[in-house]
Structures are given as structure tokens and as C-alpha cells.
N, C-alpha and C positions, 0 to 999 in steps of 0.2 A: 348392706344391712348385716348384722350379726345377731346371735341369740344371747348376747351378753345380758347378765342380770344386773339391774341398776343397784347401786348402793347409796346410802345417805351421806350427804355432806355433814360433818360434825357441827358446822356453824349454822347452816341455813335449813337443813332438813331436805333440801332439794335432792332428787334422785340423780345419781351420776352413773354413767356406764363405766364399768371396770372390767377390762379384758381378763383380769385374774379370776373373775367369777365364771368365765366361759370355759368349760372343760376342753372344748376343741382348741382354743387358743393356748390354754395351759399345756396341752400336749404338743402343739406346734412350737411353743417356746422351749419345751424340753428337747425336742428334736433339733431345733435350731442350734441350741448350745451343746449338742453332741458333735457338731461339725468342727473341723479343724479351725483353729484361730491363730493366725500368723501375724507377727509384727511386720509391718510394711516399711515404715520409716518414722524417724523423729524429726519433724520439721523445725528448723531454727531460723529459716528465712522464708519470705513470701513465695519465692520462686520454687521452693521445695514442695509446696502444697499443690498436689495434682488433682485431677478429676478421675474418678474411678468407676463411674457409671453404676454406683450402688447407693441405696439409701444410707444415710449417715445418722448416727446418734452420738452426741457429744456429752461428755461428763465434765461438769464444772463445779467449783466450790472453793471454799477457803482452804488454805494450806492445812494439811493434817486432818481434813474432814473425813477421809476414808475413801477417796476416789479409787485409788489403785486397789485397795482391799475389796471394794465392791466389784470392780472389773474382774478380779481374780475369782471372787465367789460366783459370779454369773457364769464364767467360762469353766469353772471347776479346775483351774490351774493356779497353783500357789505362787508361781513366780512369773506369770505372763506380764503383769505390770509390776514394776518395782515399788515396794513400800518402804517407808522410812519414818522414824520418829522425829526426823528433822524437817520442819516446815519448809516448803519450797523445793522439794527434791525434784518434782517434775518441772523442768525448765524448757520444755519444748512441746510441740503438738505431736502426740504419739498416735499413729494410725494402726489399727488392727483389723485385718480382713477375716470376718467370721463366715467361713464356708462359701465365699463368693456370693453371699446374700445380703450382708450388712457390714458396714464399716463402723467400728467403734473408735471414737476419738477421745483420748484423755488429754484434757486441756491443762495448761499450767495453773496451779492453785494461786489464788489471790490472797493478799495479806502476807507477803513473803517476809518473815521475820529476819531471815539471814541474807537478804538480798539488798543490793545497792539501789538507789533511786533510779539510776540509769538503766539497770537491768529490769526493774519493774516496768518502767516506761516502754522498754523494748518488747518485753513479753506481752504486755497489755496491747500494744499496737499490733503485734503479730496475731493475737487472738481476734482482735476486732476486724482485721483484714480477712481472716478466715471466715468470720461470721457474715461478712458483707456480701450479699448477693449469692449465697450458697444454696442454690435451688434444691440440691439433693439432701440438704440437712433437714431431717424430718422433725427433730426435737432436741432441745437441750435438757438434760437431766441435771437440775440444779440441786446439789447436795447440801443439806443443812444438818449440822450436828445436833441431835435431839437434846443433848445435855446443855447446850448453850443457846439454842434458839437462833432466831434471825438477827443478824448484826447489820450495822449501817453499810458495811461493804457488800453484803448480800443484796440489800435494797438498791444500792447503786447499780449492781448488775441487772436486777429486775427492771429498773428504770430504763436502762440502755436497751434491754431486750424488748421491752414494751415499745420503745421509740422505733426500734428497727423492725418491729413486728415479727420477731423470731420466736416461734412457739417453744415454751419451756414448761417443765413439770417438776415440782418439788419432790425430792426423795430425802426423807429423814433417815439419818444414819445413826448407828450405835444406840438403837432404841433399847437394847438389853441393859444398858448402863444407866437408865433413868427409871424413876418410879412411874407406875401406870397412871396415877392421878396427874403427875406433872406432865407426862407425855400427852395425855388427853387435853389438858389445858393449853399446851403449846400448839397442838394440832388445831384446836378450835380457834385460837388467836390467829394462826397462820392462814387458816381457811377464810377467815373474815377479810384479811388483807388481800388475799389472792382474788377474792370476788370483785375487787375494784381494779384489777390489773388486766388489761385487754389481751395480752399475749400469754397469760398463764393458764395452764390446764388446771381445772378446779380440783381434781382428785390427787390427794397426797399419798405417796407410797411410803410405808414405814419398814425399814430394813435393819438387819443386823448381819454383817458379814461373818461374824464369829459364830452366831447361832443358826444362820441360814434363813432367818425370818425375812419374808417378803421377796426372796430370791425368785421363786417360781412365779410369783405375781408379776414381778418386773420383767422376767423373761417373756411372759404372755403379752405384756404391753409392747415389748420390742418386736415380738412376732407379728402383732397387729400392724405395726408400722411397716414391716417388711412386706406384708400383704398389700399395703397401699402403693408400694413401688415408688418410683420417682417420676 
């Protein structure tokens, strides 16, 4: 049990627990991300993916959705995860050890504009093999660009995660680049869709890596997962 303050779902009005409203978890998140964060490996083959006896959180999303930028914003390091304007830059599973407490995993973006079909199939299979039976994987953070909303490729990933019963939570990115009214409408639409998905966490996190919006909240969420252990 925690002393988290419930917040309202924009669609249903149902009260949801949000670690970002718990001062204790906000502070735990801040302290967690003051720890050293080290690149462990970039896995390009199944046999490269090891077991680290740490809870894991994986970042997934379409190419150029801002995964690397969000990882950098969370850790306060500008170049920890490489960023690029070229979709499909992340072509491996990148593992980062955060203070021997949490493993951050940057997954290859899907919708690779500059990749061959064979490469896409290979990376997709690699990612699926990682997700399969990964007990230490606490949650997938599925990033959605607030400017463009949910696409069919995102729904395909949600379908697969629902089928595999892999817990995931939506993180809207680049919210500073969209109007407040449009953001609210997209959040409400997305919340309605998530209410029908069994593996989806109902609370949507809104972030801007450039402005820092939602960063402390997301850190608190990850700190709460660390407390759960593996």
C-alpha cells in the first residue's frame, strides 16, 4: 500500500493511482536517477540478451517518436542514448544499468522508413524473443507522439502485448508541440481505447523531453516499479 493520491481518468472519471502524486515516490524517483547509468550492451542477437537480476523497463514506440530523447531526459544525460532525425537509428536492444537498481531497455523503433523488409523482420523477431517470458520485465513504456496520435502500427503492438499479457503504459511525447485542446482530445480518445485493453495501464503520462514536462512523474512511476522488485 502507498499513500498515492488518485487522479481522474479523462475518459471515465474513474480515480487512478498515480505515483507522480506521491511526494515520497517523487523523491525516490529523483534519487534513483541521480545514480550512475551505464550502457551495458547493444543486443543484435538473441544470445546477447542476458539476465541481470534487476527489474526492467523497456521503451517502445514508432521511429522518431522520441525514445532516446526521453531516456536522456530521465537520466539527465544528453548523450546516453543516441538521438537522430533519421527514423530507425536504434537497430538493437540497448541495455542501460541504472545504479544497479533498474535496467532501462531502449527497443528498436517500429515503422523503419529507411530499413529493408528483411531488417525489419529481424529486429521485430529479436524484440519479440526478448519480450517472451521475461519475468523481470516490469512494464513496457509505449511512446505515442502527441502530434500524430495512435497509428495502426501502435495498435498492432498493443494487440501483441495484450495477447502476451505484457504490462504496458502509454507515454505521450512532444506534448509541448501540440495545442492544449488537441492534446486533451487525443488523451480522452486514447483513454477510451485503453479501457478495453487488458494489459494496458489506464494512466497516461504526458511528457516533453525538451521542456522537462512529466519527467519527475515518470521517474516516480519507475521508482514504484523498483520497489516492487522482481
